[in-house]
N, C-alpha and C positions, 0 to 999 in steps of 0.2 A: 148387110155385108158382114162377113166374118171379121172378127177383130180380137186382138189381145191387148190393144192399147186401152187406156182408161175409158170406160163407158161415159156417156155424156152426163149421166146423173151421178151425184155424189153417192159413194157406196158405204160410207161410214155406218148409216143406219142399218143397211143390209148386213154388215159384218156383226153389228151388235145383236141383231135379230137372230142370226145364225148361231152366235155363241150362246144365246139364252135358250133357244128352243130346239136346236138340232139334236142335242144329246138325248133327250127323252124320246123324240120322234124316231131317232135312229135306233134306239133300243127297242121300241115297240115294233118297228118295221122289221128289225133283224132278229127278233126273238131273244134279245138279251135281257129283257125285264121279266121273263118267265111266261109270257103269253104267246104261245105258238112259235112259228119260225122253224127253220131247218136245223134239226138237231145235229146234223153232221157239221154244218158251218159253225154252230155254237161250240162244238167240241174242238174244232180247229182253232177258234179264237181263244178258248180257254187254255189250249196248249201254248198259244202265243203269250198270253198273260203270265203263264207259269215260267216262261223263258225257255220252253223246250224247243229243240231245233225244228224249223219249218221249211227248210230248203235243202241244204246239203244233207244227203243221206235219207231224205224223205220221199215217199211216193206221192205223185199227184193223183187227183181223182181221175178215174177213167172217163167219166161222163157226168155232167151236171144234170139236175132234174129237167132242165129245159133243153137238153140235147147238146150243150157245148162240150165238145170232146177235148178235154184239157190236155190229155196225153198227146193228141194229134197236134195241138198248138205247140206244146213243148218240143215235139219232134221237128216242127217247122222252124222253130227258133234255133235249135241245135244244129240242124242241117243248113241253116242260113238261107233257107228258101223263103222265109218271111220277108215281107215288105215293111219297113219301119218309117214312120213319119216323125219328123223333128219340127216342133213349133218354136220359132224364134231363132233366127239365123245370125246371131251375134257372136260375141267373144266366147260364149259357152256352146251354143248350138252348132256353129260351123265346125269347130274341131271335132265335135261329136259325130257330125255327118261324115267327116273324113275318116274317123276311126271305124265307123260302121261300113262304109263303102270299101275301104281298103281290106276289110276282112270278109268281103263277099256278100254283104247285104245290099239289096236294092233300097234306096232311100229317097223319100219325097220330103223336101223341105218346105215348110209353110211360113210365110211372113206377110204382114200387111203392107210392107213397103215395096211397091211395084218396081221402083227403080233398083232396089237391092236385088229383087228376084231376077230382073232382066240382066243385071251385071253378072250374077252367078250363072245364069243359063248361057251367057256368052263365053263362059270359061274364065272369068276374071274375078279376082279377090278384092275385097275392100278392106281387109285387115292385113297390116304390113307383114306380120310374122307368118301368115299363111300365103305361100306363093301362088301366083296365077296358074302355074302348071299343075299344081295339086287339084285345083278346081277344074281346070280344063280336062285333065285326065279322067276325073269322075264323070264329067258330062259326056266325053267321047265314048266311054265304056258303057254308057247308059245305066250306070249305077246310081246316078243322082240327077234329079231335076228339082227345080224350085217352082212353087206355085203360090198364088194368092187366094185361090178358091178352096175354102175349107170343106166343100162338099166332097173333095177327094179323100178326106179322112176315112170315108166308108170303105175305101179300097186297100187300106193298110191294115196290118195285123197288130202293130204296136205303135203307140203314140208317146213320144218323149217331149216333155214340156220344159222349155228353157227360156222363160220370160223374166223380165226385171221384177225385183221386189224392193222398191225404194222405201224411203220414209216420207211422211208428210212434212209440211213445214213445222208441225208441232212435234216432230220426231216420234211419230207413231207409225206402225206398219201400214203401208199402202198396198193392199192386196188386189187393187183394181185390175192389174194385168193378169193375175191368176184367175180372178172371177170372170173377167172378160173372155179369157181363153177357154175356160171350162164351159161358159155359156155357148161358145162357138163350136165346141166339140159335141155338146149334148144332142143337137138335132141329127148328128151323123153317127152317133154311138150305135154299135150293133153287137149282137151276141158274139163272144169270142175276143173282143177287143182287150188288149192290155194297155192300160193308161198309167204312165209313170211321170210323176212330178220331180223335176231336178232342181227347181229354183229354191234358194234358201228361204226358210220361213220359220215361224214359231211352231212348237209341238202342238198338233191338233189340226193344222190347216188342211191336210189331205182328207181327213175323215169328217171334220166339222164343217168345212167350207166347200170343198170340191164334191164330196160324195152326195150330199142332198141334191145338188144341181144335176149330177149325172144320173141319179136314180129317179129324177122327176118324170121321165118318160115311161117308167114302168119296169125297166131293166134293173136288176139287183146286183150289187157288187158281191163277188164270190160265188155267184150262181150263173149270171149271164155275161158279166164282164169282170175284169180283174184290175184292181187299183193298187198302186204301189208308190213308194217314195224312195228315191236314190239320189242323195245330194251330190251336186256337181263339185268337183275338186280342181277345176281348171286354174292354172297359174300362167297367165299370158306371158309369152316370151321365155318360159322355162324350157331350155333345150334338153335338160337332163330327164325331166319327168313330163312326158307328153301324155295325152289322154289314155292311151293303151297301157302305159306303164304304172298307172296309179290304181291301187286297189279301190274297189267300189263297194260302199256300204249299201245294203238293200233291205228294205222293210216293206211289208205288204199288209193289205186288209184281208187276212186269212192265209191259210197254209198254201193254197194253190197259187195265190198271187205272189207269195215269196218265192216259191219254186219256179214260177214262170219268169219273174224278173231276174232271178239269178241265172236261169238258163240263157236268157238274152245276153246279159252283160258278160257272162263267162266266155262268150265267143269272141270278145274283142278287148277285154281288159286283163291285167295280170292275174287278178283273182277277185272274187266277190266275198263280202263279209256279211252274211245274213244276220239280222237282228230280229228281236221278238215282235216289233210293231212299227207302223209308220211313225208313231210319235217318238220312238227311240231313235230311229234314223234321222228324224228332223232335229232331235236334240244333239245328235252326234255332230252335225254340221255346225250348229251354234257353238258347241263346246270348243271345236277346233278354232273357230275364229275369235271367240272370246279369249281363249288362251293367248293368242297372238296380240290382241288388242291390249290386254292387261299387262303383258310383259313389255310391250313397246312403251306403254305409258310409264312403267317403272323406269326404263332407261332414259326416257325423256325427262322425268323428274330428276333422276340422278345427274343428267347432263346439266340442268340448271343449278343444282346444288354444287356440283364439282366445279362448274365454271366460276361460280362466286368464290371458290377457294383457290382458283388458279390451277385446277387439275384438269387434265385432258381426259374426258370420258372415254374416248376411243382407245387411248392407251390402256386405260383401266380394263375395258372389256377384252382387249387383245390379251392382256396378261391373265385375266381371270379365266379365259377360254383354255388355258393350258391345264386346268384342273380336269382330270380324266373322268370325273363323276360328279353328279350333283350340281352341274352348271350347264346352261345352254345359252349361247350368245344371242342377244337381240340388239338391234341398233337404233339409235335415235334418228330423228329427221325433222323436216319442217311441218309435219302433220301426217295424218293417215289419208290414204287414197285408195281407189279401186272400188269394185262392186261389192266387196264383202266386209272387210275389217272395220270401216267407219260406220257401217250400217247395221250389220247383223246382231251385234250385242243388244241393241235397243229393241229388237224383236222379242228377245227373252224378257227384257225389263218390262215391256208392255204386258206380256202374257202373265208374268209373275204377279202383277197387280190383281189379277183375277183370283189369286190365292192369298191375297193380303200379305205378300212378301215383298220387301224392298231389296232391290239388288244394289246395295250401296257400293260394293267393290267395283262392279261393272260401271256404274254411273260415275264414280270418281275417276276411273280410267278414261272414260269418255270426256270428262271435263279437262283432264290434263292434255289429252291428245288434241282436243278441239282448240286449246289455248296456244298450241305451238306456232301457228302463223303469226299471232301477235307477239310472241316471244322473239321470233325471227326479226320482225320489223323493229322491235325495241333494240335488238343487238345491232342491226344495220344503222339505226338512227344514232346510237351511242358511238359506233365506229366512225361514222361520218363526222360527228362532232369532235371526237378525240383525235382522229387522224388527219382530217382535212379542215377542221374548224367550220364545218358547213352543216346546216340543218337539213332535215329530210324534205321540207317544203322547197320546191324548185329543183330538187336533185334529179339527175338523169341516171336511171338504173338499168343495167343490162341483165336480164334474167337468163340463166342457163338452165333449160329444161322445164317444160310445162306438163309433160306426161306424169302420171302418178308414180311410176317406177321406171327404172332404167331399161333401155332397149326395147320399149314398146311405144305404140302410138295412142295409147289408151288415156283419155282425159277424165274418165269417170271419177268424180269426187276428188280430183287432184287438189292438194292443198295449195299449189301454186296459184290457182285461180283466186283463192281467198287472199293470198298475199298480194296479187295484182290489185284486188279490190281495196285492200288496206293502203297500198301505196298511193292510189289515186285519191282516196279519202284524205290523206295527209299532204296532198299537194305535190307529190312526186310524179314524174313521168317515167315510162318504161318502154323498152323494146325487149324482144326475147329471141333467143336462138335455141332451136330444137330440131335436130336433123330428122327426127321421127314425126314431128308435127309441123308440116310446112304452113298450115293454116288452122286456126282454132275453129272448131265446129260449134254450132249452137248448142247450148246446154240449158237445162231448166233453171239452175241457180245463177248462172252468169251469162245471160244472153248478150250483154253489152260488149263482150269480148269476141263475139263471133266475127269471123272474117279477118281478124288481125293475123299478119303473116310473119313468119320467122325471118330474121335478118341473118346475113352471112357473118360468121365469126372471123373478122379480119383485124389487123393491127389498128385500122382506122376506127372500127366500131368499138373496140376495146378502149382506145384512147378517148373516144367521145363520151364515155360514161364516167360519171363521178364514182360509181361503184358497180361491181358485178355481184350478183347473188346467185349462187349455185343451188338450185332447188332439186334437180334430178341429175344423177351422175351417170349419164349415158357413156357407154364405151365409144371410143373413136373421136371424142371431142378433144381439141388441142388446148388442154388446160395450161400448158406451159406458155403458149402464145398469150392466153388470157392474163396470166400472172405477170408476164413481162411487160405488157402494154397498158393494163388497167391499174389506176392508182390505188384501188382498194378492192379486195375480193372477200366476200362473206360466204363461207362454205358451210352448208347445212348437212353435207353428206360425207365429209372427210375426203372428197374427191382428189384434192391437191396432194394430200399426204399419200393416198393410194397410188398416185402417179409419180411419187418420189420427189415432189416439189416442196421445198421449204423456202419461205420468204416472209419478211416482216410485214408485207402488205396483206397477208392472208389472215383472216379472223374466222374462227369456227363459231357456229351458231346452232 
């Protein structure tokens, strides 16, 4: 059975083996160590290494040695006659499907979750910010269908991979989804295929991990098929920047791969940004997310320092933001969440060890952000003691918001789940209200909370709590009702101030 979930066997040894042995094998097979190989492909890769353009303004090969007509494939992509496969129909893959279908491509979605596939084929969405009608329209127009059979990969022209890249319990890269997916593609790989990885990962993954698996059957990248990397930049719930409005970085294994991946994405995104290699494109994505993680850690640390001084960090940031140059506002919170910011920096930290480099700045930022849930609990405990003369043990806490960010139903890596865990460890009980998450779905890190349901926010529920803890500042929540009826409100998002509410019972954390 095709799969992109974790293979049954542990893949750590496989990854180590690939990292150690693939480089030289790859060079021998591809003619990069001086022994044979295709001179034309060597020249293209040398152009990449020198940073010369390989997509915009460059011609693609008319025909490879094995008869793949690269120009014909490019024309199919530009004319939108190509069929595109998207593997992984989640928060990244499903918006990508919509962008492709809306711009005239026929799309086949691949997922191992048969229930998800049936839901999509019936014209229904399972992601709140993607409406049912959007899915139904694609299905009715026959622009989209979902399947679980990976044999259908042989029928598509391009394959876009959007699978998870989490961390292990030891905070090391877990590439099992990428490896499993690549293993599922390999038996169905055919001449002329364009394979594009979108999942965030460390520099080298596309060529060090994926390429040897894909070339195992005898087909060669740059000659028979084309391998590229284009990092996803999806921001769930962002109504200003949807998939089609965000520029797309593209890098490929050879000049033809870059030209082809640019030709594809140029049809449905605002613009493409070709870079010199897959590794550069992989590094771009990590840099974007590390930038955010480090700056959020900075304001989280400032929050703790300024709170001890009796200074409101939110007021400081608001005033500092009036400087028209040299400052960019970032905002503190209860911790990092989502599929990128809490995870991706550690992919570079792990890879840097291969080069005997310690990423101290990144790791320090990770320590600060990871400590935020405990800081929130300490602030709550102190507020209960000072305001109500009550300890945290035995306290009833009403949590506002469990999604990792406002106005989405996404629980991935949500710091609220860690806060829930800490509350129970310290003997408190909690209920939660989240209009976007009526029920907590099972998660790898916190399976014990699966099935818990959101309660209505009423005067009675607010009065029944010893304290309310605002973890996610969803729009449309009646924060005034909360403040009026709950004896203590601990606000990690400055939600009450944003709603124009000032009260002595509100404590910022």
